[in-house]
TORKOL-4160 file (C-alpha; in steps of 0.2 Angstrom, whole numbers, padded with zeros to 4 digits, m for minus):
433
<pt num="1" X="0303" Y="0046" Z="0035"/>
<pt num="2" X="0291" Y="0031" Z="0038"/>
<pt num="3" X="0278" Y="0027" Z="0025"/>
<pt num="4" X="0264" Y="0031" Z="0038"/>
<pt num="5" X="0271" Y="0049" Z="0039"/>
<pt num="6" X="0272" Y="0050" Z="0020"/>
<pt num="7" X="0254" Y="0044" Z="0019"/>
<pt num="8" X="0248" Y="0058" Z="0030"/>
<pt num="9" X="0258" Y="0071" Z="0021"/>
<pt num="10" X="0252" Y="0065" Z="0004"/>
<pt num="11" X="0233" Y="0064" Z="0009"/>
<pt num="12" X="0235" Y="0082" Z="0016"/>
<pt num="13" X="0243" Y="0089" Z="0000"/>
<pt num="14" X="0231" Y="0080" Z="m0012"/>
<pt num="15" X="0215" Y="0084" Z="m0003"/>
<pt num="16" X="0205" Y="0085" Z="m0020"/>
<pt num="17" X="0210" Y="0068" Z="m0025"/>
<pt num="18" X="0206" Y="0061" Z="m0008"/>
<pt num="19" X="0188" Y="0068" Z="m0009"/>
<pt num="20" X="0186" Y="0059" Z="m0026"/>
<pt num="21" X="0193" Y="0043" Z="m0019"/>
<pt num="22" X="0181" Y="0045" Z="m0004"/>
<pt num="23" X="0166" Y="0047" Z="m0015"/>
<pt num="24" X="0171" Y="0032" Z="m0026"/>
<pt num="25" X="0174" Y="0021" Z="m0011"/>
<pt num="26" X="0158" Y="0027" Z="m0002"/>
<pt num="27" X="0148" Y="0022" Z="m0017"/>
<pt num="28" X="0156" Y="0005" Z="m0018"/>
<pt num="29" X="0153" Y="0002" Z="0000"/>
<pt num="30" X="0135" Y="0007" Z="m0001"/>
<pt num="31" X="0132" Y="m0005" Z="m0014"/>
<pt num="32" X="0141" Y="m0019" Z="m0005"/>
<pt num="33" X="0132" Y="m0016" Z="0011"/>
<pt num="34" X="0115" Y="m0015" Z="0003"/>
<pt num="35" X="0119" Y="m0032" Z="m0006"/>
<pt num="36" X="0125" Y="m0040" Z="0010"/>
<pt num="37" X="0109" Y="m0034" Z="0019"/>
<pt num="38" X="0097" Y="m0040" Z="0006"/>
<pt num="39" X="0105" Y="m0057" Z="0005"/>
<pt num="40" X="0105" Y="m0059" Z="0023"/>
<pt num="41" X="0086" Y="m0053" Z="0024"/>
<pt num="42" X="0082" Y="m0067" Z="0010"/>
<pt num="43" X="0091" Y="m0080" Z="0021"/>
<pt num="44" X="0081" Y="m0074" Z="0036"/>
<pt num="45" X="0065" Y="m0074" Z="0026"/>
<pt num="46" X="0068" Y="m0092" Z="0021"/>
<pt num="47" X="0071" Y="m0097" Z="0039"/>
<pt num="48" X="0055" Y="m0089" Z="0043"/>
<pt num="49" X="0046" Y="m0099" Z="0029"/>
<pt num="50" X="0054" Y="m0115" Z="0036"/>
<pt num="51" X="0047" Y="m0112" Z="0053"/>
<pt num="52" X="0030" Y="m0106" Z="0047"/>
<pt num="53" X="0026" Y="m0119" Z="0034"/>
<pt num="54" X="0037" Y="m0133" Z="0039"/>
<pt num="55" X="0038" Y="m0149" Z="0030"/>
<pt num="56" X="0024" Y="m0162" Z="0027"/>
<pt num="57" X="0023" Y="m0181" Z="0026"/>
<pt num="58" X="0008" Y="m0189" Z="0019"/>
<pt num="59" X="0002" Y="m0206" Z="0025"/>
<pt num="60" X="m0012" Y="m0213" Z="0014"/>
<pt num="61" X="m0021" Y="m0229" Z="0009"/>
<pt num="62" X="m0012" Y="m0240" Z="m0004"/>
<pt num="63" X="m0026" Y="m0245" Z="m0015"/>
<pt num="64" X="m0016" Y="m0254" Z="m0028"/>
<pt num="65" X="m0021" Y="m0272" Z="m0027"/>
<pt num="66" X="m0032" Y="m0269" Z="m0012"/>
<pt num="67" X="m0049" Y="m0265" Z="m0019"/>
<pt num="68" X="m0061" Y="m0279" Z="m0017"/>
<pt num="69" X="m0072" Y="m0286" Z="m0030"/>
<pt num="70" X="m0086" Y="m0274" Z="m0037"/>
<pt num="71" X="m0103" Y="m0275" Z="m0029"/>
<pt num="72" X="m0118" Y="m0270" Z="m0040"/>
<pt num="73" X="m0131" Y="m0258" Z="m0033"/>
<pt num="74" X="m0144" Y="m0246" Z="m0041"/>
<pt num="75" X="m0131" Y="m0233" Z="m0044"/>
<pt num="76" X="m0118" Y="m0245" Z="m0053"/>
<pt num="77" X="m0103" Y="m0255" Z="m0047"/>
<pt num="78" X="m0096" Y="m0251" Z="m0031"/>
<pt num="79" X="m0078" Y="m0256" Z="m0026"/>
<pt num="80" X="m0073" Y="m0257" Z="m0008"/>
<pt num="81" X="m0055" Y="m0255" Z="0000"/>
<pt num="82" X="m0050" Y="m0271" Z="0009"/>
<pt num="83" X="m0033" Y="m0265" Z="0016"/>
<pt num="84" X="m0028" Y="m0257" Z="0032"/>
<pt num="85" X="m0034" Y="m0240" Z="0038"/>
<pt num="86" X="m0023" Y="m0227" Z="0048"/>
<pt num="87" X="m0028" Y="m0232" Z="0066"/>
<pt num="88" X="m0026" Y="m0221" Z="0082"/>
<pt num="89" X="m0012" Y="m0233" Z="0087"/>
<pt num="90" X="m0002" Y="m0228" Z="0071"/>
<pt num="91" X="m0006" Y="m0209" Z="0074"/>
<pt num="92" X="0000" Y="m0210" Z="0092"/>
<pt num="93" X="0016" Y="m0218" Z="0087"/>
<pt num="94" X="0019" Y="m0205" Z="0073"/>
<pt num="95" X="0015" Y="m0191" Z="0085"/>
<pt num="96" X="0030" Y="m0197" Z="0097"/>
<pt num="97" X="0043" Y="m0197" Z="0083"/>
<pt num="98" X="0056" Y="m0183" Z="0086"/>
<pt num="99" X="0053" Y="m0169" Z="0073"/>
<pt num="100" X="0034" Y="m0171" Z="0071"/>
<pt num="101" X="0025" Y="m0156" Z="0078"/>
<pt num="102" X="0007" Y="m0159" Z="0072"/>
<pt num="103" X="m0004" Y="m0169" Z="0061"/>
<pt num="104" X="m0021" Y="m0168" Z="0052"/>
<pt num="105" X="m0033" Y="m0179" Z="0043"/>
<pt num="106" X="m0043" Y="m0172" Z="0028"/>
<pt num="107" X="m0055" Y="m0183" Z="0020"/>
<pt num="108" X="m0062" Y="m0173" Z="0005"/>
<pt num="109" X="m0080" Y="m0178" Z="0001"/>
<pt num="110" X="m0080" Y="m0190" Z="0016"/>
<pt num="111" X="m0098" Y="m0186" Z="0021"/>
<pt num="112" X="m0113" Y="m0182" Z="0011"/>
<pt num="113" X="m0128" Y="m0174" Z="0020"/>
<pt num="114" X="m0145" Y="m0168" Z="0014"/>
<pt num="115" X="m0152" Y="m0153" Z="0023"/>
<pt num="116" X="m0166" Y="m0158" Z="0035"/>
<pt num="117" X="m0170" Y="m0141" Z="0041"/>
<pt num="118" X="m0161" Y="m0130" Z="0029"/>
<pt num="119" X="m0159" Y="m0128" Z="0010"/>
<pt num="120" X="m0144" Y="m0128" Z="m0001"/>
<pt num="121" X="m0141" Y="m0115" Z="m0015"/>
<pt num="122" X="m0150" Y="m0122" Z="m0030"/>
<pt num="123" X="m0142" Y="m0130" Z="m0045"/>
<pt num="124" X="m0148" Y="m0134" Z="m0063"/>
<pt num="125" X="m0155" Y="m0151" Z="m0058"/>
<pt num="126" X="m0166" Y="m0152" Z="m0043"/>
<pt num="127" X="m0162" Y="m0170" Z="m0039"/>
<pt num="128" X="m0172" Y="m0178" Z="m0024"/>
<pt num="129" X="m0164" Y="m0195" Z="m0021"/>
<pt num="130" X="m0167" Y="m0193" Z="m0002"/>
<pt num="131" X="m0183" Y="m0189" Z="0006"/>
<pt num="132" X="m0174" Y="m0172" Z="0011"/>
<pt num="133" X="m0168" Y="m0168" Z="m0006"/>
<pt num="134" X="m0151" Y="m0168" Z="m0014"/>
<pt num="135" X="m0135" Y="m0170" Z="m0003"/>
<pt num="136" X="m0120" Y="m0160" Z="m0003"/>
<pt num="137" X="m0102" Y="m0165" Z="0001"/>
<pt num="138" X="m0092" Y="m0161" Z="0017"/>
<pt num="139" X="m0074" Y="m0163" Z="0021"/>
<pt num="140" X="m0071" Y="m0173" Z="0037"/>
<pt num="141" X="m0056" Y="m0166" Z="0046"/>
<pt num="142" X="m0047" Y="m0166" Z="0063"/>
<pt num="143" X="m0042" Y="m0148" Z="0061"/>
<pt num="144" X="m0051" Y="m0137" Z="0048"/>
<pt num="145" X="m0037" Y="m0123" Z="0050"/>
<pt num="146" X="m0025" Y="m0135" Z="0043"/>
<pt num="147" X="m0035" Y="m0140" Z="0028"/>
<pt num="148" X="m0028" Y="m0136" Z="0011"/>
<pt num="149" X="m0040" Y="m0123" Z="0006"/>
<pt num="150" X="m0038" Y="m0113" Z="0022"/>
<pt num="151" X="m0019" Y="m0116" Z="0021"/>
<pt num="152" X="m0018" Y="m0109" Z="0003"/>
<pt num="153" X="m0029" Y="m0094" Z="0008"/>
<pt num="154" X="m0043" Y="m0098" Z="m0004"/>
<pt num="155" X="m0055" Y="m0099" Z="0011"/>
<pt num="156" X="m0054" Y="m0088" Z="0026"/>
<pt num="157" X="m0063" Y="m0089" Z="0043"/>
<pt num="158" X="m0076" Y="m0075" Z="0043"/>
<pt num="159" X="m0084" Y="m0079" Z="0060"/>
<pt num="160" X="m0083" Y="m0091" Z="0074"/>
<pt num="161" X="m0069" Y="m0103" Z="0075"/>
<pt num="162" X="m0061" Y="m0118" Z="0067"/>
<pt num="163" X="m0065" Y="m0137" Z="0070"/>
<pt num="164" X="m0052" Y="m0145" Z="0082"/>
<pt num="165" X="m0048" Y="m0163" Z="0086"/>
<pt num="166" X="m0059" Y="m0162" Z="0102"/>
<pt num="167" X="m0075" Y="m0157" Z="0093"/>
<pt num="168" X="m0089" Y="m0169" Z="0089"/>
<pt num="169" X="m0105" Y="m0164" Z="0079"/>
<pt num="170" X="m0097" Y="m0148" Z="0074"/>
<pt num="171" X="m0097" Y="m0141" Z="0056"/>
<pt num="172" X="m0091" Y="m0126" Z="0046"/>
<pt num="173" X="m0102" Y="m0119" Z="0032"/>
<pt num="174" X="m0099" Y="m0105" Z="0019"/>
<pt num="175" X="m0105" Y="m0087" Z="0022"/>
<pt num="176" X="m0116" Y="m0089" Z="0006"/>
<pt num="177" X="m0125" Y="m0104" Z="0013"/>
<pt num="178" X="m0127" Y="m0096" Z="0030"/>
<pt num="179" X="m0134" Y="m0080" Z="0022"/>
<pt num="180" X="m0146" Y="m0090" Z="0011"/>
<pt num="181" X="m0153" Y="m0099" Z="0026"/>
<pt num="182" X="m0151" Y="m0085" Z="0039"/>
<pt num="183" X="m0139" Y="m0096" Z="0049"/>
<pt num="184" X="m0127" Y="m0090" Z="0062"/>
<pt num="185" X="m0112" Y="m0097" Z="0073"/>
<pt num="186" X="m0120" Y="m0107" Z="0087"/>
<pt num="187" X="m0135" Y="m0112" Z="0077"/>
<pt num="188" X="m0138" Y="m0131" Z="0075"/>
<pt num="189" X="m0143" Y="m0139" Z="0059"/>
<pt num="190" X="m0148" Y="m0157" Z="0054"/>
<pt num="191" X="m0142" Y="m0167" Z="0040"/>
<pt num="192" X="m0147" Y="m0184" Z="0033"/>
<pt num="193" X="m0134" Y="m0196" Z="0027"/>
<pt num="194" X="m0140" Y="m0209" Z="0014"/>
<pt num="195" X="m0124" Y="m0219" Z="0017"/>
<pt num="196" X="m0127" Y="m0222" Z="0036"/>
<pt num="197" X="m0146" Y="m0219" Z="0034"/>
<pt num="198" X="m0146" Y="m0207" Z="0049"/>
<pt num="199" X="m0150" Y="m0190" Z="0054"/>
<pt num="200" X="m0136" Y="m0180" Z="0063"/>
<pt num="201" X="m0137" Y="m0164" Z="0072"/>
<pt num="202" X="m0122" Y="m0152" Z="0070"/>
<pt num="203" X="m0117" Y="m0136" Z="0078"/>
<pt num="204" X="m0111" Y="m0122" Z="0067"/>
<pt num="205" X="m0094" Y="m0117" Z="0075"/>
<pt num="206" X="m0088" Y="m0107" Z="0061"/>
<pt num="207" X="m0092" Y="m0098" Z="0045"/>
<pt num="208" X="m0080" Y="m0096" Z="0031"/>
<pt num="209" X="m0079" Y="m0085" Z="0015"/>
<pt num="210" X="m0070" Y="m0087" Z="m0002"/>
<pt num="211" X="m0084" Y="m0096" Z="m0011"/>
<pt num="212" X="m0091" Y="m0081" Z="m0019"/>
<pt num="213" X="m0093" Y="m0081" Z="m0038"/>
<pt num="214" X="m0088" Y="m0099" Z="m0040"/>
<pt num="215" X="m0104" Y="m0107" Z="m0043"/>
<pt num="216" X="m0104" Y="m0106" Z="m0062"/>
<pt num="217" X="m0116" Y="m0117" Z="m0071"/>
<pt num="218" X="m0117" Y="m0131" Z="m0058"/>
<pt num="219" X="m0128" Y="m0146" Z="m0062"/>
<pt num="220" X="m0130" Y="m0153" Z="m0044"/>
<pt num="221" X="m0129" Y="m0145" Z="m0027"/>
<pt num="222" X="m0112" Y="m0153" Z="m0022"/>
<pt num="223" X="m0104" Y="m0144" Z="m0038"/>
<pt num="224" X="m0107" Y="m0127" Z="m0029"/>
<pt num="225" X="m0093" Y="m0124" Z="m0018"/>
<pt num="226" X="m0104" Y="m0113" Z="m0006"/>
<pt num="227" X="m0114" Y="m0129" Z="m0002"/>
<pt num="228" X="m0099" Y="m0139" Z="0003"/>
<pt num="229" X="m0092" Y="m0137" Z="0021"/>
<pt num="230" X="m0082" Y="m0146" Z="0034"/>
<pt num="231" X="m0087" Y="m0158" Z="0048"/>
<pt num="232" X="m0077" Y="m0165" Z="0063"/>
<pt num="233" X="m0069" Y="m0183" Z="0060"/>
<pt num="234" X="m0076" Y="m0189" Z="0076"/>
<pt num="235" X="m0094" Y="m0189" Z="0069"/>
<pt num="236" X="m0088" Y="m0198" Z="0054"/>
<pt num="237" X="m0081" Y="m0212" Z="0065"/>
<pt num="238" X="m0097" Y="m0212" Z="0075"/>
<pt num="239" X="m0108" Y="m0214" Z="0060"/>
<pt num="240" X="m0098" Y="m0227" Z="0051"/>
<pt num="241" X="m0090" Y="m0236" Z="0066"/>
<pt num="242" X="m0093" Y="m0253" Z="0059"/>
<pt num="243" X="m0085" Y="m0249" Z="0042"/>
<pt num="244" X="m0073" Y="m0235" Z="0047"/>
<pt num="245" X="m0061" Y="m0239" Z="0062"/>
<pt num="246" X="m0047" Y="m0227" Z="0057"/>
<pt num="247" X="m0042" Y="m0212" Z="0045"/>
<pt num="248" X="m0040" Y="m0214" Z="0026"/>
<pt num="249" X="m0027" Y="m0200" Z="0025"/>
<pt num="250" X="m0015" Y="m0192" Z="0038"/>
<pt num="251" X="m0004" Y="m0176" Z="0035"/>
<pt num="252" X="0011" Y="m0176" Z="0047"/>
<pt num="253" X="0019" Y="m0159" Z="0050"/>
<pt num="254" X="0038" Y="m0157" Z="0052"/>
<pt num="255" X="0045" Y="m0141" Z="0059"/>
<pt num="256" X="0060" Y="m0140" Z="0047"/>
<pt num="257" X="0058" Y="m0145" Z="0029"/>
<pt num="258" X="0076" Y="m0148" Z="0028"/>
<pt num="259" X="0075" Y="m0162" Z="0041"/>
<pt num="260" X="0059" Y="m0170" Z="0033"/>
<pt num="261" X="0069" Y="m0184" Z="0025"/>
<pt num="262" X="0076" Y="m0189" Z="0043"/>
<pt num="263" X="0058" Y="m0189" Z="0050"/>
<pt num="264" X="0052" Y="m0199" Z="0035"/>
<pt num="265" X="0064" Y="m0212" Z="0038"/>
<pt num="266" X="0060" Y="m0213" Z="0057"/>
<pt num="267" X="0041" Y="m0215" Z="0053"/>
<pt num="268" X="0045" Y="m0228" Z="0039"/>
<pt num="269" X="0054" Y="m0239" Z="0053"/>
<pt num="270" X="0039" Y="m0239" Z="0065"/>
<pt num="271" X="0034" Y="m0256" Z="0069"/>
<pt num="272" X="0015" Y="m0250" Z="0069"/>
<pt num="273" X="0017" Y="m0248" Z="0050"/>
<pt num="274" X="0026" Y="m0264" Z="0046"/>
<pt num="275" X="0016" Y="m0275" Z="0033"/>
<pt num="276" X="0002" Y="m0262" Z="0033"/>
<pt num="277" X="m0006" Y="m0258" Z="0016"/>
<pt num="278" X="m0002" Y="m0239" Z="0018"/>
<pt num="279" X="0010" Y="m0228" Z="0008"/>
<pt num="280" X="0021" Y="m0214" Z="0015"/>
<pt num="281" X="0027" Y="m0199" Z="0004"/>
<pt num="282" X="0036" Y="m0183" Z="0007"/>
<pt num="283" X="0026" Y="m0167" Z="0002"/>
<pt num="284" X="0037" Y="m0151" Z="0002"/>
<pt num="285" X="0027" Y="m0143" Z="m0013"/>
<pt num="286" X="0020" Y="m0128" Z="m0002"/>
<pt num="287" X="0038" Y="m0125" Z="0005"/>
<pt num="288" X="0046" Y="m0126" Z="m0012"/>
<pt num="289" X="0034" Y="m0114" Z="m0020"/>
<pt num="290" X="0038" Y="m0101" Z="m0007"/>
<pt num="291" X="0056" Y="m0104" Z="m0004"/>
<pt num="292" X="0062" Y="m0106" Z="m0022"/>
<pt num="293" X="0060" Y="m0087" Z="m0026"/>
<pt num="294" X="0070" Y="m0083" Z="m0010"/>
<pt num="295" X="0084" Y="m0095" Z="m0015"/>
<pt num="296" X="0084" Y="m0087" Z="m0032"/>
<pt num="297" X="0085" Y="m0069" Z="m0024"/>
<pt num="298" X="0100" Y="m0075" Z="m0013"/>
<pt num="299" X="0109" Y="m0081" Z="m0029"/>
<pt num="300" X="0105" Y="m0065" Z="m0038"/>
<pt num="301" X="0111" Y="m0054" Z="m0024"/>
<pt num="302" X="0127" Y="m0065" Z="m0022"/>
<pt num="303" X="0131" Y="m0064" Z="m0040"/>
<pt num="304" X="0128" Y="m0045" Z="m0039"/>
<pt num="305" X="0140" Y="m0044" Z="m0025"/>
<pt num="306" X="0153" Y="m0053" Z="m0035"/>
<pt num="307" X="0150" Y="m0041" Z="m0050"/>
<pt num="308" X="0152" Y="m0026" Z="m0039"/>
<pt num="309" X="0168" Y="m0033" Z="m0032"/>
<pt num="310" X="0175" Y="m0035" Z="m0049"/>
<pt num="311" X="0169" Y="m0018" Z="m0056"/>
<pt num="312" X="0176" Y="m0010" Z="m0040"/>
<pt num="313" X="0193" Y="m0017" Z="m0043"/>
<pt num="314" X="0193" Y="m0011" Z="m0061"/>
<pt num="315" X="0187" Y="0006" Z="m0056"/>
<pt num="316" X="0200" Y="0008" Z="m0042"/>
<pt num="317" X="0214" Y="0001" Z="m0053"/>
<pt num="318" X="0210" Y="0013" Z="m0067"/>
<pt num="319" X="0209" Y="0028" Z="m0055"/>
<pt num="320" X="0225" Y="0023" Z="m0045"/>
<pt num="321" X="0234" Y="0020" Z="m0061"/>
<pt num="322" X="0231" Y="0037" Z="m0068"/>
<pt num="323" X="0237" Y="0045" Z="m0051"/>
<pt num="324" X="0252" Y="0034" Z="m0049"/>
<pt num="325" X="0258" Y="0038" Z="m0066"/>
<pt num="326" X="0258" Y="0056" Z="m0060"/>
<pt num="327" X="0269" Y="0051" Z="m0046"/>
<pt num="328" X="0284" Y="0044" Z="m0056"/>
<pt num="329" X="0296" Y="0057" Z="m0049"/>
<pt num="330" X="0291" Y="0054" Z="m0031"/>
<pt num="331" X="0292" Y="0035" Z="m0033"/>
<pt num="332" X="0309" Y="0037" Z="m0042"/>
<pt num="333" X="0316" Y="0047" Z="m0028"/>
<pt num="334" X="0310" Y="0035" Z="m0015"/>
<pt num="335" X="0318" Y="0021" Z="m0024"/>
<pt num="336" X="0334" Y="0030" Z="m0027"/>
<pt num="337" X="0336" Y="0034" Z="m0008"/>
<pt num="338" X="0334" Y="0016" Z="m0004"/>
<pt num="339" X="0315" Y="0014" Z="m0001"/>
<pt num="340" X="0310" Y="m0004" Z="m0005"/>
<pt num="341" X="0296" Y="m0007" Z="m0018"/>
<pt num="342" X="0286" Y="m0016" Z="m0004"/>
<pt num="343" X="0288" Y="0000" Z="0006"/>
<pt num="344" X="0281" Y="0011" Z="m0008"/>
<pt num="345" X="0266" Y="m0001" Z="m0012"/>
<pt num="346" X="0262" Y="m0001" Z="0007"/>
<pt num="347" X="0262" Y="0018" Z="0007"/>
<pt num="348" X="0249" Y="0018" Z="m0008"/>
<pt num="349" X="0239" Y="0005" Z="0000"/>
<pt num="350" X="0239" Y="0014" Z="0017"/>
<pt num="351" X="0233" Y="0030" Z="0008"/>
<pt num="352" X="0219" Y="0021" Z="0000"/>
<pt num="353" X="0214" Y="0011" Z="0015"/>
<pt num="354" X="0214" Y="0027" Z="0026"/>
<pt num="355" X="0201" Y="0035" Z="0015"/>
<pt num="356" X="0192" Y="0018" Z="0014"/>
<pt num="357" X="0190" Y="0017" Z="0033"/>
<pt num="358" X="0181" Y="0034" Z="0033"/>
<pt num="359" X="0171" Y="0030" Z="0017"/>
<pt num="360" X="0165" Y="0013" Z="0024"/>
<pt num="361" X="0158" Y="0021" Z="0040"/>
<pt num="362" X="0150" Y="0035" Z="0030"/>
<pt num="363" X="0141" Y="0022" Z="0019"/>
<pt num="364" X="0131" Y="0016" Z="0033"/>
<pt num="365" X="0118" Y="0030" Z="0033"/>
<pt num="366" X="0117" Y="0030" Z="0014"/>
<pt num="367" X="0114" Y="0011" Z="0014"/>
<pt num="368" X="0100" Y="0012" Z="0027"/>
<pt num="369" X="0091" Y="0024" Z="0015"/>
<pt num="370" X="0092" Y="0013" Z="0000"/>
<pt num="371" X="0093" Y="m0005" Z="0007"/>
<pt num="372" X="0074" Y="m0006" Z="0012"/>
<pt num="373" X="0068" Y="0001" Z="m0004"/>
<pt num="374" X="0080" Y="m0010" Z="m0014"/>
<pt num="375" X="0074" Y="m0026" Z="m0004"/>
<pt num="376" X="0056" Y="m0021" Z="m0007"/>
<pt num="377" X="0059" Y="m0019" Z="m0026"/>
<pt num="378" X="0069" Y="m0035" Z="m0027"/>
<pt num="379" X="0056" Y="m0045" Z="m0017"/>
<pt num="380" X="0041" Y="m0039" Z="m0028"/>
<pt num="381" X="0051" Y="m0043" Z="m0044"/>
<pt num="382" X="0060" Y="m0059" Z="m0039"/>
<pt num="383" X="0049" Y="m0067" Z="m0026"/>
<pt num="384" X="0032" Y="m0061" Z="m0033"/>
<pt num="385" X="0026" Y="m0055" Z="m0016"/>
<pt num="386" X="0028" Y="m0073" Z="m0008"/>
<pt num="387" X="0038" Y="m0065" Z="0007"/>
<pt num="388" X="0042" Y="m0049" Z="0014"/>
<pt num="389" X="0060" Y="m0044" Z="0017"/>
<pt num="390" X="0066" Y="m0036" Z="0033"/>
<pt num="391" X="0081" Y="m0027" Z="0027"/>
<pt num="392" X="0092" Y="m0019" Z="0040"/>
<pt num="393" X="0110" Y="m0013" Z="0040"/>
<pt num="394" X="0118" Y="m0021" Z="0055"/>
<pt num="395" X="0135" Y="m0016" Z="0063"/>
<pt num="396" X="0141" Y="m0033" Z="0061"/>
<pt num="397" X="0141" Y="m0030" Z="0042"/>
<pt num="398" X="0156" Y="m0018" Z="0044"/>
<pt num="399" X="0168" Y="m0033" Z="0048"/>
<pt num="400" X="0165" Y="m0042" Z="0031"/>
<pt num="401" X="0164" Y="m0025" Z="0022"/>
<pt num="402" X="0182" Y="m0020" Z="0029"/>
<pt num="403" X="0189" Y="m0038" Z="0025"/>
<pt num="404" X="0182" Y="m0037" Z="0007"/>
<pt num="405" X="0188" Y="m0019" Z="0006"/>
<pt num="406" X="0206" Y="m0024" Z="0011"/>
<pt num="407" X="0206" Y="m0037" Z="m0002"/>
<pt num="408" X="0199" Y="m0026" Z="m0016"/>
<pt num="409" X="0211" Y="m0011" Z="m0012"/>
<pt num="410" X="0226" Y="m0023" Z="m0011"/>
<pt num="411" X="0222" Y="m0030" Z="m0028"/>
<pt num="412" X="0219" Y="m0013" Z="m0036"/>
<pt num="413" X="0235" Y="m0005" Z="m0028"/>
<pt num="414" X="0246" Y="m0020" Z="m0033"/>
<pt num="415" X="0240" Y="m0020" Z="m0051"/>
<pt num="416" X="0240" Y="m0001" Z="m0053"/>
<pt num="417" X="0257" Y="0002" Z="m0045"/>
<pt num="418" X="0267" Y="m0013" Z="m0052"/>
<pt num="419" X="0270" Y="m0005" Z="m0069"/>
<pt num="420" X="0279" Y="0010" Z="m0061"/>
<pt num="421" X="0287" Y="0001" Z="m0046"/>
<pt num="422" X="0295" Y="m0013" Z="m0056"/>
<pt num="423" X="0305" Y="0000" Z="m0066"/>
<pt num="424" X="0322" Y="0005" Z="m0060"/>
<pt num="425" X="0325" Y="0022" Z="m0052"/>
<pt num="426" X="0337" Y="0027" Z="m0066"/>
<pt num="427" X="0324" Y="0023" Z="m0079"/>
<pt num="428" X="0311" Y="0033" Z="m0071"/>
<pt num="429" X="0321" Y="0048" Z="m0068"/>
<pt num="430" X="0328" Y="0047" Z="m0086"/>
<pt num="431" X="0311" Y="0046" Z="m0094"/>
<pt num="432" X="0306" Y="0061" Z="m0084"/>
<pt num="433" X="0321" Y="0072" Z="m0089"/>
């Protein structure tokens, strides 16, 4: 009688034991499938983060040793930068580098404008150093959507649109300032710049919120976030064309943070940057903040899978050891009629694996029920809500599950059966009698 026939007969006779084994293996498979699904979901979320955030390379002015001698004026000593600026020629060269997907310039407090036909939210000191009152600061940018406060979610566009590189004489103002002056998208406002001694007219292309409750005890109007807005960089270049013939800062966006070093090396080698007083640096802070919890989650789940595997071997070994000790007579008879030890071990393995085949398939619906909840729980605890996990049980998971199952069952069967199988048939039958 072959071991396959003996396997079928034993499983049929020992139905109660097979049911217990089925439940144990189903539970193990459910935990394994859930762990694999959560780990792969974390990998997928990390890949999505890479695509959504990308990597950043910062090109800025190297002010070390490139600040001119101080000039005295009524406000104190003013130092001017006498090095290179980021010209459009440099920007065009960077844009052509393989791996670069976009760029932006964000000159914080690049423009100070006093309201000619509107008023700022009042501060403690009512300074009037221009004929139009006190000026507030504006960030000059190519694309306001890519500015740090919008990227971080601190500011949100409430109405209208963002500033784009094609805009000129466009601005974004806060909802608080708009409400204070009854201004709307499409309205035009005039601001006076003391630096250029010129009045410029801007169209309000967008209104943003997020400044509410941040005024505090501001002493000057530019210390009130609601008074600070955004203007297009083209207007800056127009106003200060004699002093400003380029950008002071450039953020270069790389599609994949993993390849940011490669793109950095290519940009560094550009002839347009040779001997320029500019410095290049890699900025992956935003990506690191979001991806670090996802990497931790993958490590946690991988460790959990290993622990489940070890515990599974221990449980199966204990269970099979108890049952095999009750089969000493059967094993002794099989050995006495010439069946090899390998043949007997193969029978026990086949019995266990036959149940495992059914158990692993049955674990799929159970895994579907708990995988999504387990993923949401782990994401909230480990990733602190920085990313959502789309946890799904895929049919492709069955192959690694069965491979892992074969290894676990083989280890458990060998360990549990070895103490009995290694004995001689005569010794087994003598002890039983």
